[in-house]
PyMOL CGO cylinders between C-alpha atoms (Angstrom):
from pymol import cmd
from pymol.cgo import CYLINDER

trace = [
    CYLINDER, 142.62, 123.22, 270.08, 139.51, 124.69, 269.11, 0.3, 1, 1, 1, 1, 1, 1,
    CYLINDER, 139.51, 124.69, 269.11, 135.96, 122.85, 269.24, 0.3, 1, 1, 1, 1, 1, 1,
    CYLINDER, 135.96, 122.85, 269.24, 134.36, 123.44, 265.64, 0.3, 1, 1, 1, 1, 1, 1,
    CYLINDER, 134.36, 123.44, 265.64, 132.82, 120.36, 265.43, 0.3, 1, 1, 1, 1, 1, 1,
    CYLINDER, 132.82, 120.36, 265.43, 130.03, 121.04, 262.85, 0.3, 1, 1, 1, 1, 1, 1,
    CYLINDER, 130.03, 121.04, 262.85, 130.86, 124.18, 262.25, 0.3, 1, 1, 1, 1, 1, 1,
    CYLINDER, 130.86, 124.18, 262.25, 130.30, 126.21, 258.71, 0.3, 1, 1, 1, 1, 1, 1,
    CYLINDER, 130.30, 126.21, 258.71, 133.83, 127.68, 257.16, 0.3, 1, 1, 1, 1, 1, 1,
    CYLINDER, 133.83, 127.68, 257.16, 132.40, 127.03, 253.93, 0.3, 1, 1, 1, 1, 1, 1,
    CYLINDER, 132.40, 127.03, 253.93, 135.18, 129.19, 251.60, 0.3, 1, 1, 1, 1, 1, 1,
    CYLINDER, 135.18, 129.19, 251.60, 136.60, 130.41, 254.58, 0.3, 1, 1, 1, 1, 1, 1,
    CYLINDER, 136.60, 130.41, 254.58, 140.78, 131.55, 254.23, 0.3, 1, 1, 1, 1, 1, 1,
    CYLINDER, 140.78, 131.55, 254.23, 142.27, 129.98, 256.60, 0.3, 1, 1, 1, 1, 1, 1,
    CYLINDER, 142.27, 129.98, 256.60, 146.01, 130.19, 255.38, 0.3, 1, 1, 1, 1, 1, 1,
    CYLINDER, 146.01, 130.19, 255.38, 148.26, 130.29, 257.73, 0.3, 1, 1, 1, 1, 1, 1,
    CYLINDER, 148.26, 130.29, 257.73, 145.60, 129.33, 260.65, 0.3, 1, 1, 1, 1, 1, 1,
    CYLINDER, 145.60, 129.33, 260.65, 147.41, 127.28, 263.30, 0.3, 1, 1, 1, 1, 1, 1,
    CYLINDER, 147.41, 127.28, 263.30, 144.69, 124.82, 263.90, 0.3, 1, 1, 1, 1, 1, 1,
    CYLINDER, 144.69, 124.82, 263.90, 147.21, 122.53, 265.85, 0.3, 1, 1, 1, 1, 1, 1,
    CYLINDER, 147.21, 122.53, 265.85, 144.73, 119.94, 267.39, 0.3, 1, 1, 1, 1, 1, 1,
    CYLINDER, 144.73, 119.94, 267.39, 141.33, 121.27, 266.82, 0.3, 1, 1, 1, 1, 1, 1,
    CYLINDER, 141.33, 121.27, 266.82, 138.98, 119.21, 266.68, 0.3, 1, 1, 1, 1, 1, 1,
    CYLINDER, 138.98, 119.21, 266.68, 136.68, 119.95, 262.69, 0.3, 1, 1, 1, 1, 1, 1,
    CYLINDER, 136.68, 119.95, 262.69, 134.67, 116.54, 263.14, 0.3, 1, 1, 1, 1, 1, 1,
    CYLINDER, 134.67, 116.54, 263.14, 131.60, 116.98, 261.34, 0.3, 1, 1, 1, 1, 1, 1,
    CYLINDER, 131.60, 116.98, 261.34, 132.84, 120.53, 259.80, 0.3, 1, 1, 1, 1, 1, 1,
    CYLINDER, 132.84, 120.53, 259.80, 132.19, 122.38, 256.47, 0.3, 1, 1, 1, 1, 1, 1,
    CYLINDER, 132.19, 122.38, 256.47, 135.11, 123.58, 254.69, 0.3, 1, 1, 1, 1, 1, 1,
    CYLINDER, 135.11, 123.58, 254.69, 134.47, 123.32, 251.26, 0.3, 1, 1, 1, 1, 1, 1,
    CYLINDER, 134.47, 123.32, 251.26, 135.78, 124.98, 249.07, 0.3, 1, 1, 1, 1, 1, 1,
    CYLINDER, 135.78, 124.98, 249.07, 138.21, 126.81, 251.96, 0.3, 1, 1, 1, 1, 1, 1,
    CYLINDER, 138.21, 126.81, 251.96, 142.04, 127.61, 251.80, 0.3, 1, 1, 1, 1, 1, 1,
    CYLINDER, 142.04, 127.61, 251.80, 144.03, 126.35, 254.26, 0.3, 1, 1, 1, 1, 1, 1,
    CYLINDER, 144.03, 126.35, 254.26, 146.86, 127.02, 252.67, 0.3, 1, 1, 1, 1, 1, 1,
    CYLINDER, 146.86, 127.02, 252.67, 150.51, 126.66, 254.97, 0.3, 1, 1, 1, 1, 1, 1,
    CYLINDER, 150.51, 126.66, 254.97, 147.65, 125.53, 258.13, 0.3, 1, 1, 1, 1, 1, 1,
    CYLINDER, 147.65, 125.53, 258.13, 149.35, 124.31, 260.78, 0.3, 1, 1, 1, 1, 1, 1,
    CYLINDER, 149.35, 124.31, 260.78, 147.34, 120.81, 261.47, 0.3, 1, 1, 1, 1, 1, 1,
    CYLINDER, 147.34, 120.81, 261.47, 149.14, 119.36, 264.01, 0.3, 1, 1, 1, 1, 1, 1,
    CYLINDER, 149.14, 119.36, 264.01, 146.72, 116.79, 265.94, 0.3, 1, 1, 1, 1, 1, 1,
    CYLINDER, 146.72, 116.79, 265.94, 143.81, 117.92, 263.96, 0.3, 1, 1, 1, 1, 1, 1,
    CYLINDER, 143.81, 117.92, 263.96, 140.41, 115.71, 263.25, 0.3, 1, 1, 1, 1, 1, 1,
    CYLINDER, 140.41, 115.71, 263.25, 139.71, 116.09, 260.76, 0.3, 1, 1, 1, 1, 1, 1,
    CYLINDER, 139.71, 116.09, 260.76, 137.23, 112.58, 260.45, 0.3, 1, 1, 1, 1, 1, 1,
    CYLINDER, 137.23, 112.58, 260.45, 133.98, 113.50, 258.70, 0.3, 1, 1, 1, 1, 1, 1,
    CYLINDER, 133.98, 113.50, 258.70, 134.81, 116.88, 257.49, 0.3, 1, 1, 1, 1, 1, 1,
    CYLINDER, 134.81, 116.88, 257.49, 133.98, 118.22, 253.44, 0.3, 1, 1, 1, 1, 1, 1,
    CYLINDER, 133.98, 118.22, 253.44, 137.35, 119.47, 252.44, 0.3, 1, 1, 1, 1, 1, 1,
    CYLINDER, 137.35, 119.47, 252.44, 135.27, 119.66, 248.95, 0.3, 1, 1, 1, 1, 1, 1,
    CYLINDER, 135.27, 119.66, 248.95, 137.28, 122.10, 246.56, 0.3, 1, 1, 1, 1, 1, 1,
    CYLINDER, 137.28, 122.10, 246.56, 139.78, 122.84, 249.35, 0.3, 1, 1, 1, 1, 1, 1,
    CYLINDER, 139.78, 122.84, 249.35, 142.87, 123.42, 249.36, 0.3, 1, 1, 1, 1, 1, 1,
    CYLINDER, 142.87, 123.42, 249.36, 145.31, 122.00, 251.17, 0.3, 1, 1, 1, 1, 1, 1,
    CYLINDER, 145.31, 122.00, 251.17, 148.64, 122.86, 249.98, 0.3, 1, 1, 1, 1, 1, 1,
    CYLINDER, 148.64, 122.86, 249.98, 151.59, 123.63, 251.62, 0.3, 1, 1, 1, 1, 1, 1,
    CYLINDER, 151.59, 123.63, 251.62, 149.62, 122.67, 255.39, 0.3, 1, 1, 1, 1, 1, 1,
    CYLINDER, 149.62, 122.67, 255.39, 152.34, 121.83, 257.44, 0.3, 1, 1, 1, 1, 1, 1,
    CYLINDER, 152.34, 121.83, 257.44, 152.03, 118.31, 259.49, 0.3, 1, 1, 1, 1, 1, 1,
    CYLINDER, 152.03, 118.31, 259.49, 149.06, 117.24, 257.86, 0.3, 1, 1, 1, 1, 1, 1,
    CYLINDER, 149.06, 117.24, 257.86, 149.09, 113.11, 257.29, 0.3, 1, 1, 1, 1, 1, 1,
    CYLINDER, 149.09, 113.11, 257.29, 147.89, 110.85, 254.80, 0.3, 1, 1, 1, 1, 1, 1,
    CYLINDER, 147.89, 110.85, 254.80, 145.44, 109.46, 257.94, 0.3, 1, 1, 1, 1, 1, 1,
    CYLINDER, 145.44, 109.46, 257.94, 144.48, 112.93, 258.48, 0.3, 1, 1, 1, 1, 1, 1,
    CYLINDER, 144.48, 112.93, 258.48, 142.87, 112.88, 255.14, 0.3, 1, 1, 1, 1, 1, 1,
    CYLINDER, 142.87, 112.88, 255.14, 141.63, 108.97, 254.77, 0.3, 1, 1, 1, 1, 1, 1,
    CYLINDER, 141.63, 108.97, 254.77, 139.33, 110.09, 257.03, 0.3, 1, 1, 1, 1, 1, 1,
    CYLINDER, 139.33, 110.09, 257.03, 138.17, 113.34, 255.06, 0.3, 1, 1, 1, 1, 1, 1,
    CYLINDER, 138.17, 113.34, 255.06, 135.69, 113.95, 252.78, 0.3, 1, 1, 1, 1, 1, 1,
    CYLINDER, 135.69, 113.95, 252.78, 137.21, 114.91, 250.09, 0.3, 1, 1, 1, 1, 1, 1,
    CYLINDER, 137.21, 114.91, 250.09, 137.17, 115.38, 245.96, 0.3, 1, 1, 1, 1, 1, 1,
    CYLINDER, 137.17, 115.38, 245.96, 139.11, 115.60, 242.92, 0.3, 1, 1, 1, 1, 1, 1,
    CYLINDER, 139.11, 115.60, 242.92, 139.29, 119.23, 243.71, 0.3, 1, 1, 1, 1, 1, 1,
    CYLINDER, 139.29, 119.23, 243.71, 140.23, 119.24, 247.01, 0.3, 1, 1, 1, 1, 1, 1,
    CYLINDER, 140.23, 119.24, 247.01, 144.25, 120.60, 245.85, 0.3, 1, 1, 1, 1, 1, 1,
    CYLINDER, 144.25, 120.60, 245.85, 147.09, 118.75, 248.40, 0.3, 1, 1, 1, 1, 1, 1,
    CYLINDER, 147.09, 118.75, 248.40, 150.95, 118.05, 248.49, 0.3, 1, 1, 1, 1, 1, 1,
    CYLINDER, 150.95, 118.05, 248.49, 152.27, 115.58, 246.06, 0.3, 1, 1, 1, 1, 1, 1,
    CYLINDER, 152.27, 115.58, 246.06, 153.57, 113.89, 249.29, 0.3, 1, 1, 1, 1, 1, 1,
    CYLINDER, 153.57, 113.89, 249.29, 149.37, 113.03, 250.91, 0.3, 1, 1, 1, 1, 1, 1,
    CYLINDER, 149.37, 113.03, 250.91, 148.59, 109.86, 249.84, 0.3, 1, 1, 1, 1, 1, 1,
    CYLINDER, 148.59, 109.86, 249.84, 145.03, 109.01, 248.39, 0.3, 1, 1, 1, 1, 1, 1,
    CYLINDER, 145.03, 109.01, 248.39, 145.31, 106.26, 246.81, 0.3, 1, 1, 1, 1, 1, 1,
    CYLINDER, 145.31, 106.26, 246.81, 144.67, 103.88, 249.44, 0.3, 1, 1, 1, 1, 1, 1,
    CYLINDER, 144.67, 103.88, 249.44, 140.95, 103.02, 250.01, 0.3, 1, 1, 1, 1, 1, 1,
    CYLINDER, 140.95, 103.02, 250.01, 139.28, 104.16, 251.94, 0.3, 1, 1, 1, 1, 1, 1,
    CYLINDER, 139.28, 104.16, 251.94, 137.23, 102.18, 254.36, 0.3, 1, 1, 1, 1, 1, 1,
    CYLINDER, 137.23, 102.18, 254.36, 133.41, 102.61, 254.57, 0.3, 1, 1, 1, 1, 1, 1,
    CYLINDER, 133.41, 102.61, 254.57, 131.73, 103.91, 257.53, 0.3, 1, 1, 1, 1, 1, 1,
    CYLINDER, 131.73, 103.91, 257.53, 128.83, 102.55, 258.77, 0.3, 1, 1, 1, 1, 1, 1,
    CYLINDER, 128.83, 102.55, 258.77, 126.96, 102.88, 261.84, 0.3, 1, 1, 1, 1, 1, 1,
    CYLINDER, 126.96, 102.88, 261.84, 126.47, 100.85, 265.14, 0.3, 1, 1, 1, 1, 1, 1,
]
cmd.load_cgo(trace, "trace")
């Protein structure tokens, strides 16, 4: 349940970390290794996961990934569906 809003965690090794219910909104996890991490209800809204590895991440949902920033180098398990269109973010 850590509040890591806006944290810079580039290249962090978070394999098998328990990040359940953590707030990672706007955090930078570029090239981070989250393999096997527990992401149960973790807030990944606007979290930069470019180049990150989320292979075998536990409790990761399609909805969490759709709110995150990923690229073609982000490694996800085949069960994660990123083919649905993303809604552009607007500020009011």
